[in-house]
C-alpha positions, 0 to 999 in steps of 0.5 A, spaced: 688 729 381 683 732 376 677 728 374 677 725 367 673 730 363 665 727 362 665 727 354 670 721 353 666 717 358 660 719 354 663 717 348 665 710 351 658 709 353 655 711 346 660 707 342 659 701 347 651 701 346 653 701 338 658 695 339 653 691 344 647 692 339 652 690 333 654 684 337 646 682 339 648 682 346 644 679 351 648 677 357 652 680 362 659 678 359 657 681 352 655 687 355 662 688 359 666 686 352 662 691 348 664 696 354 671 694 354 672 694 346 669 701 346 674 703 352 680 701 348 678 704 342 676 711 345 683 711 349 687 709 343 684 715 339 686 719 345 693 716 346 694 718 339 692 725 340 686 725 336 681 729 340 673 729 341 670 734 337 668 740 341 661 741 340 656 746 344 651 742 349 645 743 345 649 740 339 652 734 343 645 732 346 642 732 339 648 728 336 648 723 342 640 722 341 641 721 333 647 716 334 644 712 340 637 712 338 637 705 334 642 701 339 639 703 345 632 701 342 635 694 340 638 693 347 632 695 350 628 690 346 633 685 349 633 687 356 628 682 358 632 676 355 638 679 358 635 679 365 632 672 364 639 669 361 643 672 367 637 669 372 636 676 374 628 676 373 625 674 380 632 675 384 629 679 389 623 674 390 628 668 391 633 673 395 627 674 400 625 667 401 632 665 402 633 670 407 627 668 411 629 660 411 636 661 412 636 665 418 638 662 424 631 661 427 626 660 422 620 656 421 616 653 415 611 653 412 609 661 413 602 659 412 597 658 418 590 655 416 584 655 420 581 648 418 586 642 418 592 640 423 598 642 420 606 640 421 611 646 422 618 645 422 623 650 426 630 651 426 634 653 432 641 652 433 643 649 440 636 650 443 634 645 448 626 648 448 622 651 443 615 654 444 611 657 438 605 661 438 603 661 431 599 667 431 595 671 436 589 667 438 592 660 438 595 657 444 603 656 445 605 649 442 611 646 445 615 643 439 618 636 439 626 636 438 628 632 433 636 633 433 641 637 429 637 644 431 631 641 428 624 642 431 617 639 429 611 643 431 604 639 431 598 644 430 591 642 431 586 648 430 581 644 435 586 643 440 590 650 440 585 654 437 584 659 431 587 666 429 581 670 427 586 675 424 587 674 417 593 676 412 600 678 415 601 676 422 607 674 427 609 668 430 612 668 436 618 663 437 620 662 444 627 659 444 630 657 451 626 663 454 629 668 449 623 671 444 623 672 436 618 673 432 617 671 424 612 674 419 607 669 417 600 669 413 594 667 416 588 664 412 581 663 415 578 658 410 571 659 408 565 654 406 567 649 400 561 645 398 563 639 394 560 632 392 553 631 392 550 625 393 542 623 392 538 619 396 536 612 394 529 615 393 531 622 390 528 626 395 534 629 398 542 630 397 548 630 402 554 634 401 560 636 405 565 642 406 571 640 410 573 647 411 568 648 416 566 641 418 559 642 415 555 636 412 548 638 409 542 635 407 538 639 402 531 637 399 528 639 392 525 645 395 532 648 398 530 646 405 537 644 409 539 640 415 545 641 418 549 635 421 554 636 427 560 633 423 567 631 426 573 634 424 574 634 416 568 631 413 570 629 406 564 625 403 557 622 405 554 616 402 546 614 403 545 607 407 537 608 406 533 614 404 533 616 412 540 614 414 547 616 411 554 615 413 560 621 413 567 620 412 572 624 415 579 626 413 582 628 420 577 625 425 578 617 426 571 616 426 566 614 421 559 617 423 552 614 421 547 620 421 539 620 421 536 625 416 534 629 422 541 631 423 543 626 429 549 622 429 547 615 431 553 611 431 561 612 430 565 607 428 573 607 429 576 607 423 582 611 423 583 618 420 584 619 412 578 617 410 577 620 403 571 617 399 565 612 401 561 608 397 554 604 399 552 597 397 545 597 393 542 594 399 545 599 404 548 593 408 555 595 407 560 601 406 566 601 402 571 606 405 578 609 401 583 611 406 589 615 406 595 611 408 602 610 405 600 605 400 592 606 400 587 602 403 580 600 402 576 598 408 569 594 408 564 596 414 558 592 416 553 598 417 548 594 422 553 591 426 557 597 426 564 594 425 570 593 420 570 587 416 576 587 412 581 591 409 586 591 403 592 595 400 591 598 393 598 600 392 596 607 391 590 612 394 583 612 391 580 617 387 573 613 387 570 607 388 563 604 387 560 597 389 558 592 383 551 590 381 552 584 385 553 588 392 560 584 393 565 586 388 568 593 388 571 597 383 576 602 385 580 608 381 587 608 383 590 615 383 597 612 381 599 608 378 593 610 375 588 604 374 581 601 375 581 595 380 576 590 381 576 587 388 572 581 391 569 581 398 567 574 400 564 576 407 571 575 411 576 578 406 577 583 401 582 582 395 584 585 388 582 580 383 583 585 377 587 591 374 586 595 368 592 600 367 589 608 365 594 613 362 591 618 366 587 618 373 580 619 374 578 626 375 570 623 376 568 617 377 561 614 378 557 607 377 551 607 372 546 602 370 545 599 377 553 597 378 554 594 371 558 599 368 563 604 371 564 611 367 570 616 369 572 622 366 580 623 364 584 628 361 587 623 356 587 615 354 591 610 350 590 603 350 597 602 352 597 607 357 603 610 354 604 618 355 603 622 349 609 626 347 604 633 346 606 639 350 602 638 356 597 634 352 590 634 355 584 631 351 578 631 356 573 625 355 568 620 359 570 613 359 565 607 360 568 600 362 564 594 364 564 593 371 565 585 371 571 585 366 574 592 366 573 592 358 573 599 355 565 600 352 565 607 350 569 613 349 566 620 349 571 626 348 567 632 351 572 638 349 568 642 343 568 648 340 562 653 340 560 659 336 564 664 341 570 662 339 574 666 334 580 662 332 581 655 329 582 649 333 579 653 340 575 650 344 571 653 350 565 647 352 566 641 356 572 642 359 575 639 365 569 634 367 569 633 375 563 629 377 558 625 374 551 622 376 546 618 373 539 620 373 533 616 374 532 615 366 539 613 365 542 620 362 548 623 365 549 629 369 556 632 368 559 638 372 565 641 367 569 646 372 573 648 366 567 651 362 562 653 368 557 649 365 552 643 367 550 638 362 545 632 361 549 627 356 545 621 353 551 616 354 548 613 347 551 619 343 544 622 342 542 629 346 547 633 349 544 639 353 548 644 357 547 650 362 552 656 363 551 656 370 555 663 371 549 667 371 546 662 377 553 665 381 556 658 380 564 658 378 567 652 377 561 647 379 564 641 382 558 636 383 550 636 380 545 631 381 538 630 380 532 630 385 525 629 385 519 634 388 513 631 391 510 632 384 515 628 381 518 634 377 526 633 376 530 639 380 538 639 379 542 641 385 549 643 383 555 646 388 561 651 387 566 650 392 570 657 389 563 660 390 561 657 397 554 656 394 549 651 392 544 652 387 537 649 385 536 649 378 530 647 373 532 641 369 529 644 363 531 651 362 536 651 367 533 657 371 535 658 378 529 656 383 533 656 390 540 659 392 544 657 398 550 661 400 554 658 405 560 663 404 560 670 403 559 673 396 564 677 392 561 684 394 561 682 402 569 679 401 570 686 397 568 690 403 570 686 409 576 681 406 579 683 399 585 678 400 580 672 401 576 675 394 583 675 391 584 667 393 577 666 391 578 669 384 585 665 383 581 659 385 576 660 379 582 662 374 585 655 377 580 651 374 578 655 368 580 652 361 584 656 356 582 656 349 586 650 348 582 646 353 587 646 358 587 649 365 591 649 371 587 643 374 588 639 368 595 637 371 594 639 378 587 636 380 585 641 386 592 643 387 595 636 387 599 632 382 596 628 376 602 624 377 603 623 370 609 624 365 608 630 361 612 633 356 613 639 359 615 645 355 617 641 349 623 638 352 622 632 356 618 627 360 617 629 367 612 628 372 608 634 375 609 636 382 603 638 387 603 645 389 601 645 396 606 649 401 610 652 395 609 659 397 615 662 399 620 657 396 622 660 389 624 659 384 619 654 381 618 649 375 623 643 375 628 647 372 627 653 376 625 658 370 619 661 373 621 666 379 614 667 382 608 663 382 604 667 378 609 667 372 607 660 371 600 663 368 605 665 362 604 658 359 596 658 359 596 665 356 601 664 351 602 657 349 595 655 350 591 661 347 589 664 353 582 665 356 576 666 353 573 671 358 577 677 360 579 678 367 583 682 372 590 680 374 590 673 373 597 672 375 596 675 382 590 672 384 592 665 382 598 666 386 594 668 392 590 662 391 596 657 390 600 661 396 594 659 400 594 651 399 597 648 405 602 642 406 598 635 407 600 631 413 604 625 413 601 619 411 605 614 416 604 613 423 609 617 428 615 613 430 619 619 434 626 614 435 626 612 428 625 619 426 631 622 430 635 616 427 633 618 420 635 625 421 642 623 424 643 619 417 640 625 413 646 629 416 651 624 416 650 623 408 650 631 407 643 632 405 642 638 409 647 642 404 642 642 399 635 640 403 636 645 409 631 645 414 626 648 416 623 648 408 628 642 406 631 646 400 636 651 400 632 654 394 638 653 389 639 651 382 644 645 381 647 643 374 644 636 373 650 632 371 654 635 377 649 631 382 647 625 377 653 625 372 650 619 368 643 623 367 641 624 360 640 631 359 643 637 355 649 639 358 648 645 363 641 643 364 639 645 371 634 643 376 631 647 382 632 644 389 625 641 391 623 641 398 622 635 401 616 637 405 611 632 404 615 628 399 612 621 401 606 624 397 609 623 391 609 617 387 615 618 382 622 621 384 628 625 382 627 630 376 625 625 371 621 621 375 625 615 374 626 613 382 620 608 384 620 609 391 624 613 396 629 608 398 630 607 390 633 614 390 639 612 394 639 604 393 639 604 385 640 611 383 646 614 386 651 610 384 656 616 383 655 618 391 653 625 388 646 625 391 648 625 398 654 620 401 649 614 401 654 608 398 656 606 405 650 607 409 647 600 412 641 597 410 638 599 417 641 606 416 637 607 409 631 604 413 631 610 418 633 615 413 626 613 409 622 613 415 625 621 417 623 623 409 616 620 410 615 624 416 616 630 413 
């Protein structure tokens, strides 16, 4: 059989290009239709005996160029839209992630960090014993069988060791004596000095770095004393000018230390200690704890024991004693509110609540406990969400500590002469810490605009320093210290830079620098991947010209738990970014194939960034990919977890939420799962991972479920979101326990 001449095929393709351009083709179906019409037309002409003109090769090439130039230009312009419409953008990323997680033997997450305990899940069909070596240098860990081919691996760097390798590593999975390897990514955490607290006499400040288990005391000359902290020091508070308390996220002890660096006592309190506050006389400590519903404990410093504890219905972002030394003000994260607690010497109880629209990004007690000042990304008296797309209005709010009444409101985002477009702002972005000076002014660190400001709460003087010249990016904390001559010195911290800097309070000039992590030049030479992560962390906090940063809605990589009008389409709660690496696509509807693509929102919708930089998308991707999953807040109950997994399988949940990542990385039409959902026809939703699902405060794509149990008991009437209608109350209870353990 002779091959068909090339000319008719070229004619079909050329005519198809012209038809596709005329049809405004932007989908695969329209391109196929254009080709079909061209094929029929050309073949009809050939069947009638109408031949193609015979031209020389040169004439044919020139004619084709003239005819096809315009339609091909039009089609090329529509190529990106066509690829997006056919879900081809990022297909390689999604396929790669699926292949990793859908292998018969798979592990999740693919990230190993050096600074905290982590929880991994392994799927191994029909296996009876699983032993995992996460990376070279880490001791093998025996996995716990949960049933249904799912195994749990508890990794603790203090018990199992830390890999000294960074970047790509191989995990060894020994399944019933047979070994498999899986690609992992190792991150060796650098020092991140965060929250500074000045001693009562102003002579020293304490600060902690969870990543390196460091607690430092720093005086007004930059002299430092290191305290050997327990695992994950999260905050410190002064009980006198010579003693302080240190909270820990992963250790179960609250440490009391002296200024010479000695631990003088350890108080058993339980893990998950988030923040500390000391009463004015130093007799009492308040400790915010990460438990399922958030708790506050009161500790007697002299007797070194816990006196009382109460649940606050959510985790705390800040706390401080009132002026009477017995009341306590707590900023609850979600549902966002200010709470007033009363302690009578034996019991602690909530006696007042003031709803907030947005959680506190900074919190401080001022005027000897009479007032509380917080920073927030939004405020409305009725706490109803704004309908603006990702609406953010950074501001400082002052409340009366006794009544929780709003006293003053001070917007901080403002325009400077460096802006070059109407409506742009570049100062006062993302206030992240507040402290009071001895003269009553406030010191505020603005992570989004790299500045420290001295603010007159009465609305008068406002003095700011750009700290980038001091080598600080995204400053997190600033306090005032006094030297021997009573001169004021500012001390500021930068987690992303790994630095603490002492500044002249009048000029902002650098007096002393303390580097706790390698500088950029050293990382460029020794660890370029760590430098990419550092640059990504800086970009994550950096404010756009519209005054919005990634941190605005995802504080420190988490979630503000607010309902935002996302993309101008619908109100939906934000999700935390921890552990999302390797689970493409992203966003609620799965419209972004790669993590770095999310930066498109900032670059185009929010006016971009003031300062030029390298590839922000790549560096933000590196930073977010290095954020590990948090651990469960609930105590372990292995028998109930196994029963819950059996219910999970019985209800058909693994069809979409398959192990070990608890997602199939697919997208589903919302109404196929929730037929009564008020969404546009054909609207799709990305299948979210259920890892750390108990950390959320709103569930389902629109946040309508108020608890994990409510997902099944109230919001699955059609039995499409898992077959849960016939589950007993006990089975539902076990299912929730299993989900909470993830």
